[in-house]
C-alpha positions as CSV (number, residue, x, y, z in Angstrom):
1,X,-26.9,7.9,-8.8
2,X,-24.2,9.5,-11.0
3,X,-21.7,11.5,-9.0
4,X,-22.5,10.4,-5.5
5,X,-24.6,8.3,-3.2
6,X,-28.0,9.4,-1.9
7,X,-26.3,11.5,0.9
8,X,-24.4,13.3,-1.8
9,X,-21.0,13.1,-0.1
10,X,-19.4,10.1,-1.9
11,X,-18.2,9.5,-5.5
12,X,-19.8,6.5,-7.3
13,X,-17.1,5.0,-9.5
14,X,-17.2,2.2,-12.0
15,X,-15.0,-0.9,-11.7
16,X,-13.2,-1.1,-15.0
17,X,-11.0,-3.9,-14.1
18,X,-10.9,-6.5,-11.3
19,X,-8.1,-9.1,-11.3
20,X,-6.4,-11.2,-8.7
21,X,-2.6,-10.6,-8.5
22,X,-2.3,-13.7,-6.3
23,X,-4.9,-15.9,-4.6
24,X,-5.5,-13.3,-1.8
25,X,-4.7,-9.9,-3.4
26,X,-7.0,-8.2,-5.9
27,X,-6.4,-5.1,-8.1
28,X,-9.3,-2.8,-9.0
29,X,-9.0,-0.3,-11.8
30,X,-11.7,2.4,-11.3
31,X,-13.1,5.3,-13.2
32,X,-11.8,8.7,-12.0
33,X,-14.3,11.4,-11.0
34,X,-13.6,14.8,-12.5
35,X,-11.4,16.9,-10.2
36,X,-10.6,14.0,-7.9
37,X,-7.2,14.8,-6.3
38,X,-5.0,12.8,-3.9
39,X,-1.3,12.8,-2.8
40,X,0.7,9.6,-3.3
41,X,0.3,7.6,0.0
42,X,-3.3,8.8,0.6
43,X,-6.5,6.8,0.4
44,X,-10.1,7.0,1.3
45,X,-13.0,5.2,2.8
46,X,-14.4,2.8,0.2
47,X,-17.8,1.0,0.2
48,X,-19.3,-1.5,-2.2
49,X,-22.4,-0.2,-4.1
50,X,-24.5,-3.2,-3.1
51,X,-27.5,-3.5,-0.9
52,X,-26.3,-4.2,2.7
53,X,-22.8,-2.9,2.0
54,X,-23.1,0.8,1.2
55,X,-22.9,1.7,4.9
56,X,-19.8,-0.4,5.6
57,X,-16.9,1.6,4.2
58,X,-13.3,0.5,4.8
59,X,-10.0,2.5,4.3
60,X,-8.0,1.6,1.2
61,X,-5.0,3.3,-0.4
62,X,-4.7,4.5,-4.0
63,X,-1.8,2.7,-5.7
64,X,-1.6,4.4,-9.1
65,X,0.3,7.7,-9.5
66,X,-1.9,10.8,-9.0
67,X,-1.6,11.7,-12.7
68,X,-3.1,8.5,-14.0
69,X,-6.4,8.6,-15.9
70,X,-7.9,5.9,-13.7
71,X,-7.8,5.1,-10.0
72,X,-6.3,1.9,-8.7
73,X,-6.8,0.0,-5.4
74,X,-5.0,-3.2,-4.4
75,X,-6.9,-5.0,-1.7
76,X,-5.9,-7.9,0.5
77,X,-8.9,-10.4,0.6
78,X,-9.7,-12.1,3.9
79,X,-12.2,-14.8,3.1
80,X,-12.3,-16.1,6.6
81,X,-13.5,-12.8,8.1
82,X,-16.9,-12.8,6.4
83,X,-16.5,-9.0,5.9
84,X,-16.0,-6.3,3.4
85,X,-12.8,-7.6,1.9
86,X,-14.5,-11.0,1.3
87,X,-17.2,-9.1,-0.6
88,X,-14.5,-7.1,-2.5
89,X,-13.2,-10.5,-3.7
90,X,-16.5,-11.0,-5.5
91,X,-16.8,-7.5,-7.1
92,X,-16.5,-7.7,-10.9
93,X,-15.9,-5.4,-13.7
94,X,-19.0,-3.2,-14.4
95,X,-20.0,-2.9,-10.7
96,X,-19.5,0.3,-8.7
97,X,-17.8,1.4,-5.5
98,X,-18.4,4.5,-3.4
99,X,-15.4,6.7,-2.5
100,X,-15.4,9.1,0.5
101,X,-13.1,12.0,1.2
102,X,-9.3,11.5,0.7
103,X,-7.2,11.3,3.8
104,X,-3.9,9.9,5.1
105,X,-0.7,11.1,6.7
106,X,1.8,9.1,4.7
107,X,3.4,11.4,2.2
108,X,6.8,11.6,0.4
109,X,9.3,13.7,2.3
110,X,12.6,12.8,0.6
111,X,14.9,9.9,-0.2
112,X,15.0,7.0,2.3
113,X,14.0,3.5,3.1
114,X,10.5,2.1,2.8
115,X,9.6,-0.7,5.2
116,X,6.4,-2.5,4.3
117,X,4.8,-5.4,6.1
118,X,2.4,-7.4,3.8
119,X,-0.4,-5.3,2.4
120,X,1.3,-2.3,4.1
121,X,3.1,-1.8,0.8
122,X,0.0,-0.3,-0.8
123,X,0.6,3.4,0.3
124,X,4.1,3.2,-1.0
125,X,3.2,1.9,-4.5
126,X,1.9,5.3,-5.7
127,X,4.9,7.0,-4.2
128,X,7.4,4.7,-5.8
129,X,5.6,4.7,-9.1
130,X,5.5,8.5,-9.2
131,X,9.2,8.7,-8.4
132,X,9.9,6.1,-11.2
133,X,7.8,8.1,-13.6
134,X,9.9,11.2,-13.0
135,X,13.2,9.2,-12.9
136,X,13.8,10.1,-9.2
137,X,14.1,6.6,-7.6
138,X,17.8,6.8,-7.0
139,X,18.6,6.8,-3.3
140,X,15.5,4.8,-2.3
141,X,15.3,1.3,-0.9
142,X,12.2,-0.9,-0.4
143,X,12.3,-3.6,2.3
144,X,9.2,-5.8,2.1
145,X,8.3,-8.4,4.7
146,X,5.8,-11.1,3.9
147,X,4.8,-14.4,5.5
148,X,5.7,-16.4,2.4
149,X,6.8,-16.0,-1.1
150,X,3.3,-16.7,-2.2
151,X,2.1,-13.4,-0.6
152,X,4.3,-11.3,-2.9
153,X,2.7,-9.4,-5.8
154,X,3.9,-7.0,-8.4
155,X,7.3,-8.6,-7.9
156,X,8.6,-8.0,-11.5
157,X,7.5,-4.4,-11.5
158,X,9.2,-3.6,-8.2
159,X,12.4,-5.4,-9.2
160,X,12.4,-3.5,-12.5
161,X,12.0,-0.2,-10.7
162,X,14.4,-0.7,-7.8
163,X,16.8,-3.4,-8.8
164,X,19.1,-4.4,-6.0
165,X,17.4,-1.8,-3.7
166,X,14.3,-4.1,-3.6
167,X,14.8,-6.4,-0.6
168,X,12.3,-9.2,0.5
169,X,12.1,-11.0,3.8
170,X,9.8,-13.8,4.8
171,X,8.6,-14.6,8.3
172,X,7.1,-18.1,7.9
173,X,8.8,-19.7,5.0
174,X,12.4,-20.8,4.3
175,X,13.1,-19.5,0.8
176,X,16.5,-20.0,-0.7
177,X,18.3,-16.7,-1.0
178,X,16.1,-14.9,1.5
179,X,16.0,-14.7,5.2
180,X,13.3,-16.4,7.1
181,X,12.6,-14.2,10.1
182,X,11.3,-10.8,11.1
183,X,13.3,-7.6,10.6
184,X,15.3,-7.0,13.7
185,X,17.9,-4.6,15.1
186,X,20.8,-6.5,13.5
187,X,19.2,-6.3,10.1
188,X,18.8,-2.5,10.5
189,X,22.5,-2.1,11.5
190,X,23.6,-4.1,8.5
191,X,21.2,-2.5,6.1
192,X,21.4,1.2,7.0
193,X,24.6,3.2,7.1
194,X,23.0,6.6,7.3
195,X,20.2,7.2,9.8
196,X,19.9,10.8,8.6
197,X,17.4,10.0,6.0
198,X,13.6,9.3,5.8
199,X,12.1,6.1,6.9
200,X,8.6,5.1,5.7
201,X,6.8,2.5,7.7
202,X,3.5,0.7,7.1
203,X,2.4,-2.8,8.1
204,X,0.2,-4.8,10.5
205,X,0.0,-5.0,14.3
206,X,3.4,-4.5,15.9
207,X,5.3,-4.0,12.7
208,X,5.3,-0.2,12.8
209,X,5.8,0.4,16.5
210,X,8.6,-2.2,16.7
211,X,10.5,-0.6,13.7
212,X,10.0,2.9,15.1
213,X,11.5,1.9,18.4
214,X,14.5,0.2,16.8
215,X,15.2,3.1,14.4
216,X,15.0,5.7,17.1
217,X,17.3,3.7,19.3
218,X,19.8,3.5,16.4
219,X,19.8,7.3,16.0
220,X,17.0,8.1,13.6
221,X,15.2,11.3,14.3
222,X,11.5,11.2,15.1
223,X,10.9,13.8,12.3
224,X,12.4,11.4,9.8
225,X,9.8,8.7,10.5
226,X,6.7,8.7,8.2
227,X,3.8,6.5,9.1
228,X,0.0,6.6,9.3
229,X,-1.1,8.4,12.5
């Protein structure tokens, strides 16, 4: 098994690095198959190359810029679910993953505001890193909502890239200097002066539909909203 699995439609890649960024988030550095192409914001179905797990792929997003020599995945580990991400938490350097075809509708369309909820930041990381690489981050803001400060990862990198345009909110913890509640309409009114720009949305459960409704109500165009569909 060199370039694919027995069915021939997946890439078998080596795990070159596997480290936890916080107790529940793990970063995987992967070998990159020759000719493997993706657009920042896209991902693919990923399976663990272990008996009993090869037929249980799950969608994950690439987080390194497309020009990087290696691929990167950042995965939220849910130990209580007894599922794929729990297994991913045990995957070590030297093991292999199976990558399916690239897919995804989140793509960069121009300057704007990125709204991420928890692990929903992952599709934005490749976009922001690519913009940083080409010195084109001016005019972009990241608003990242997490339950607690302990859920944050890559904090130093994001602060370095975006400076005062990197904003954090927390929904379940009172952290000095940060608001302890969900993003609401008043927040959007105070944060956004120009609704004629792009709005990138990714997060769990009601996060995206709630933000979409509020942004549209405040004057954003439906064409300016970028999210996974």
